[in-house]
N, C-alpha and C positions, 0 to 999 in steps of 0.2 A: 375519550378525548384525553390526552397528556396536557397534565397541569405541574407536574414537578417532575426533574431531570436529574440524578445523580450520575455526575461522570468519575469516570478514571480519569488520571494525570497521566503517568507516563503511557507516553505512545497514543492518545486521546486529545490532550488539550496541548503536550509539549512534544519533543522530539528530543528523549534523554536518551537514545538507544545508544548512541557511539560512547557515551561518558559512560554508562551502567556496565558496556559489553569491557571497556578498557578497567573498568574497576573491579569486574569480576577476573579477568585476567589477569590484574595484579593479585588478588585473592589466590588462584590457581598457582601463580609463579610462585606465592609466598608457601605455598605447601608442597611446593615441588612437584605441580602436576602439569601438564602439558595445555597451554593458552587454546581458546576456540578461534576459529575465525568466525567472523561473523555470521556468516550463514548456519555455522554449527551451534552457535550460540542462538538465534532467533529458532533453530529449531526444538533445542534441548531445554529450553529457560522455559522454567512454570512457576508458578503461585500456588499454594506458599511456595514462596522461596527455600524455604526451608528442606524442602524435598528433593531441592535441584541442588544443595550443599550434602545432604544425605549421600546423594549418587556419586558426587565427584570428590569430596575431601571428609567421610565420615570419619576421620581420625583427627580433625580439628575443631576444637569446642566453638561453640559458635559466637561468644563472646569474642575471641579473636577473629575471628571469620568479620565479625561485624566492625571490628576496630580497622583490619587491613582495607575492607571496603569503602569504608566512610571516609578514610583518611586519602585516599587515592580519590575519591568521585570530588572533593573538594575541590585536590587541583584540576580537575577538568570538566566541572560542572558547568563553566563558561560555554561550554559549547550546547548547551543545553537552549532552543527556541523554542518558540510558539509554532503550533502546526500551522500549515495552509488551513482557510476559513475557519480557524476555532475562535477567534476573536469574530467574525461576524455571526457563527454561532451564537454565543455568548450576550453579543448585541441582540442579536434575534429573540433569543429568551427574556432580554429585560424588556424589549420592545411588547411583545405578548403575554409578559408578566406571568412568566413562568416560572416557580420555586424552583432555584438550582444550587446542588449541595456537591460535595465531593466526596469520595470514599476511595483512598490511595492506601498503598504501602508505603509511600515516598517516605521519609526518615522528616521530620517536624522539623530540625535545622534546615534541612537541603529544602522544603517547604517554602520557609520563611524569606530564603533568598530567590527563588524561582519564582514566585506570586508577586515579588516588587520588580525582578526585572521585569518579567511578561504583565504587570498589571491588572492579572487576570484575578487578584483577590476581590478585588472589588466587585466582582459580577457573584460571588458565589455568599449565598446566605449562612451556609455553615460547613468549614470543612473537616471532615474525619481524615486523619491522616495516620502513619505510622501502625497501621492496620496490618499485622502480620496473614489473617484468615480473614479476608471481608466476609465470609458468611456469617462469621460469629457476630458481626456490625448492624448488618441488613435491617434486621428485626428491630432492634434497638433504633435506628435511624427512623423508621416508618412511624414507630410509636413515639417519640418524642419528639416528632415535627408535624404528629398528628396528619402523615401520607397515606391515602388510601392506594394500596396496592395496583389496581387499576387502571389509576390517572397517573404513575408512574414507570418511569423508563429508565433502566440502567443501562450507561453506553460506555462501551471499553473495547479493548482491542486484543483481550485474551480470554482462554477458555474457561479460567478462573472467574472472569468477570459475570459471564456468561450463567454459569453455575451458581453465580451470588444472587442473580437476578433470579433464578428460579427459586432456589432455597428460598428468594423474599417473596415470592408469588405477583413480581412486578416484570413490568416488558422487556426485553433484553435486545439493544441493537449493537451488532457489532462493527467495528471502524477497520477497515485495511490498512491503517497508517502506522502501527506498530509494531509490536512483537511478535503475535503469532499470524501464520500465511493463512490462507482461503482455505485449504485443506484442514487445519485445526480447528480452526474457528465453525466451516461447515460440519465436524464431527461432533461440535457442544449443541447445534440447534439451537441459534437463537432466533427469535422473532423475524428479524433483519439483519439483513447485511450492507454496508453502504461502503463506496469507496473511501467518501471522507464525511466529513461532517458539511458539507456543502450541500451535498446528495441530500442529506435527511434533513435538513434545511428546507428543499426545494419540498421534498415530501409531504412534510407536515404544513407546508405552506399549503399544498395542493390539496389537502384531506381535511384541512380543517381541524389541524393538530390531531387526528388520527393516526396512528402507525400504522401504514399498510405498504405492503412489499410492492416494491416499484417493476414493473414489467416492459421492456422495450416494446412487446408487443402489442399491450395495452396503448402506448404512446405513439405506435406507428398504426393504430386502428388496424392491429391482427398482420401486418402485411409486412415481409421482411426489410430490414434495413439497410440500405446501399454506404457502402463505406469504399474508401480508399486506402490504399498504402503503399510505400517505396521500400524497395530495398536500395539501398544508397551507396554507391561507389565513391571511393576516395581516390585522389592521385595516386596511390601507390597501389589500387584497385582492392581495397577492403572496402567490407559492408560495413554499416553502421547498426549495432543490435542497441536495444535497448531493454531494460527489465520495468516491468509495471507491477502495481499491487492488484491490479483489477485482473491481470490472467495469470493467477495463481503464483508469483514471485519469477513467471518463466520469463526467457529475451523474447523478443520479438522485432518487429519493425514499426515505425512511427506511421502516423494515421490517424483516421478518423471519418464521422459522418460527412454525407455530401448533405449542404444544404439546399433547400426548395431554390429553383431558379440557376444554381450554381451548376458549372459543368462539373465534370469528374475530374479534369486537369486542374483546373481552376481550383476545386476544392484540395487537391492532393498538393498543389503550392501553398494554398493558406496552414492546410493542419502541419505539413512540415515544418513551417517557418513557425508556427505557435509552440509547437512540442520540441523542436530542436534550434531554432534560431537560423536554420539553413536553408539558403535559396537552392534551387537546384534547375538543372537543364537535362539535355540527351536524356527527356521522358519518352518511355517506351513501354506499351503495352506487352504485361508478360501474361497474366492469365487470371480467370476469373474461380471463384471457389464459394462453393456454400457451406454456411458454418451455423449450424442449426441446433442449439440447445449444446453447446459445448461445456462437458464440466470446467475446463479448464478457464472458463470466465465467469465472472463473480455472481451472475445472476442471467435468468433465462432471457435468451436471446437468438433471434435468427436472423442473422447477416450475410447477405449477400458481398463477397470482397473481391474490388477489384484490384487487381495486385500489378503495379507497374515495378519498371526498374528505370535509374537516375544518377546522375551526379553532381558532385556538390558544386555549387559556381559561386564566384565570391570568397567570402571571409568563407573559412573553414570551422570555426571553432562553435563547438556544441555547447551551446545554454539549454539545457532540461527546465521545462512547466514542470507546475507541480504534478504533472499524470505519471511522471516516469521517476523510478528510484536511482538508475544510474544507466551508463552507456559504456560502449566497449566498440571499436575500432578491430575488426580480424578477417582473415580470409576468410571467404565463402566455403570454403574446405572444412576449417576449422569451427566455422560456427554451427556446422551440422552437428558436432561434438558437444554441443554447450546443451544445459537444459532449456531447450525452444518450444513454442507454442505448435500445436499440430498444424495450423494455416501457414505459420512461416518455414516449418519442416518441407512443406510441401512446395514452397516456393522453392527455396533454396535449391533443392533437388531439382528443379523443373531449370534453373537458372544454373545452375553445374553440369546438369547435362548437355545445354544448351552450348555454355562456352566450351567443353571437351569437344563437340559435335565440329564447333566453328574450328579450334585449332587442330582438329584429324586432318578437316579439310584444306587448311592452310598449309599444313605439311605434304600433302599429296600435289597440291599447286606447284610447291616448290621442288618436288622431287621431281616432276613432269618438265620443270625448265631446265634442271639439271642436267 
């Protein structure tokens, strides 16, 4: 049974990725190094962060790097916000009387600002911050607070967090809301990977505070789960692509599970509205796919994917919920060149082929008329 929770801060409780990325790029520019795109930064950044600096700016003394970084971070940390479901999880811990601690590399000054801004400080029994290598502190935390390793879980978003948990002999839970992607986290073999803290709360509630991997197959009594999704076109004949944590940060289409008693088209309209704020029309069935234990998805699942095409209706402004990271309108043929998940690739290929056939038939009819 879990009685103690040790949190990472960045990427686990708060979203400071944009601010850290900007501050790191400032460091690189000051050191006459090329700046990184956000995706490059997420792929390359690691802890302890001295390893990252040693790789990119080995010729600059660490005190100078720290001065550059923190001076810029202070200017951009207004962008730091609490992550979705973080507050609810902290409230859950308080209601269940779980002891809560923080183990983070965040600078003490930045933490003092952010804990007040978020109000999260009041939920933490004791914060351990400005820790460069968390592995050096985990045993001290356990000893100082009389925590039993088998009753303790460390929740983090990076490989270093999982390594720290294993070093301390405690349970490890990786969240997909931060710096490392699914492939990186899987490589560190945590006890559990969750999309966000709401999912972890649900797991703990369902299992009486025991940490057990969640299986969609168990939730559906071993049966495949029926889902709907749509390739949505706008007035410019571009398609909507969205990027999500749970599909290995790959691009795909919006959609979700069909509820009991709900028709597939009704489920499609509901899911699209919830995930993108769009209303859709001209709904046409495209194809059905099996998606069985895809390695691109963050947990074992057998989906039956009902794929549709549709067009925007009414307001065209996309507003993403917390399931997606970003969106892009793009020509269907160009979307095929993006890093997309395999089910979306199959759908796009089928739709593009159908479009080409339709255009070909149109040219033949026009030629006969001439």
